[in-house]
N, C-alpha and C positions, 0 to 999 in steps of 0.2 A: 490443605493448607486452609482453605474457606470453609466456613460452616454457613448454610444459608437459613433463615427463620424457621423455615419449613422441615430442617433436617433436627431441629432441638433434641436433645436426649434429656429424660425426664431427672437422670440419675447423675448429670456431669461433676454435679458439684456437692457431691456427699462430703466431702470434708467441711464445708463449710456452711452448708444447708443443714442444721440439725432439727431438732424439735421445735426449737423457736427462734428467729432473728431477734427478738427484742426480751431478752434476760435482766435479771438482776444479779449482781455480785454475791458473795455469801454475806458480805457485811451489809446489804441493804443500800448503799449509798453511791454507789454509782449504776447507771443503766447501760446497757451493751446494744448497741446498733448495728446491724452490718446491713449497708447498702451495695449496690451494682451500677456500674457507670461505663459511659463509651466515649473513648475519645473517636470522634465523628470525622474523619479525614477525605476529602475529596481532592484530587488534584493539585495537591502541593498546598492545601489550605486546610486549618483547623475551626471547627465550629467551635465557636464560644459563644454562652449564655449571659445574658444581662439580669442578673436577680433584683437590682434595683439599688438602692439605697441599704446600707448597713451602718452598722455603729463606727465602722471603721471608714467607708467611702462611699461616696454619693452612689456609685457604679462598681456594684460586684460581679465581677467576670467568673465563669467556672465553667464545667462541663456537665452535660447530663446526667444525672444521677438519682437514686430513690431508693427505699428500702427493698429488700427482698421480702415478698408477700406470700405467705402458705409455703407451699411446695416447690415454689419456683427455683429453678437453679439459677446461677450468677448471670448465664447467657439469656435465661428467659427475661428476668428481670431487667437486665441492662437495656435488651431491644425494646421491651414496655416501656421502659422510661425513656427513650430514645423516642418513639414514637408519640408518647404522651406531650412530651416537652417540645418536639420537633416538627412533627408530622411526618417524618421522614420514617419510609418503609424500606427502601433499599438500602437495607446494610447488610453487608458481608463481613462476619466477626472472623479475624485472625484468632484462632483458638489457642496457639502457642502462646500468646504473650496474655500476660497479665500481671498488674501493677496494684501494689496495695498500698493504702495510707490511711494511717491512724490521725485521730483529731480529737480534742476535747471541748464540750462546750455544756452550756448550761439552757434547759427549757423550764423556765419557770426557777420551781425551786428543785428540781431534779438535774444532777449532773450526768452528762452521757458521753460515753466513751465511743465513738462512731469510726467502724472501718469500712472503706470503702475499695472496693475491688474493681477498678477499671481494666476495660477489654478496648483494643482499637476496631475500630469498625470502618471499612471502607464504602464508600458511597458515591454514585454518579449523579445524587440528586442534590442540586444548590439551593432550590425552594424550599423556604423553612416557613413553619407555620407556629410560633410559639405558643405555649400555653399560657394562661392565666397567672402562673407564677413568675413568670419573665416578663421585662419590657421591653427585650431587643436581642439582638443577636450580630455577631459579625465572623466573618468567615477572613480567617489570619492566617498568616504566612507563618511561618516556625518564629522567627525572630518578631513577630509583631504580638505572638499569642504569648510568648516570654515576657513582654513589655505589658500586655494588658491584663495579664492573670492577676487576681488580687492576691491569693494567697501563694506562699513559698511551695506547699506540698503538692498545690495541682500544676505549677511548673515542672517539680518533678517529674510529673505524671508526664507531661509533654515531651520533657528531655528523653526521658524512657522510650516514649513511642517514637518519636523520630530516631532516636540510635535504634532499634528495634525495625522501622521501615528501612532505614540506610543499610542497615545489614544484611537484611534480607531483598536488597535492591527494588522495593515497593514505593522509595520517596520518589516524587515527581517534584520539576521544578514548576510552580504556580505559573498558570499563564495569566497575562492582561485581560483583565475585565472578570475574571472569576471570583 
């Protein structure tokens, strides 16, 4: 059920990880990106990262995620990004869970279609060392996470993760002070 960082298989994600993770459509108007992320879960709480100001809000909250690089698998990319963005190494990935979201945005004059594959990672580490791309973090209960997350797509990821954890009897009640 759990897979440790040291047990990663290079060919886990043959379906997603093709020759390039950043391609252009045939009409050359939309660029495609594939990223991987982890819903980090610790004792009944979810880790949310504050990305700072956006066009929409003063504090944009989300989950760890980043582009899949080279021949990385989804799990490898997600664990690398989680470590780079949070400093957390102690993550056990629930390999049966994957939740995919897609959204569109512009980078300069380029239109981007981004697909993010999220996994659930269980960690016993609550100490977070955020990267320079973030301005803060929160450990939130399920209900707090739903209220805090900026985008509905990300709330759907948390709902799916919570449902999976409950169905598999892995959900915990948050303890005080955590």
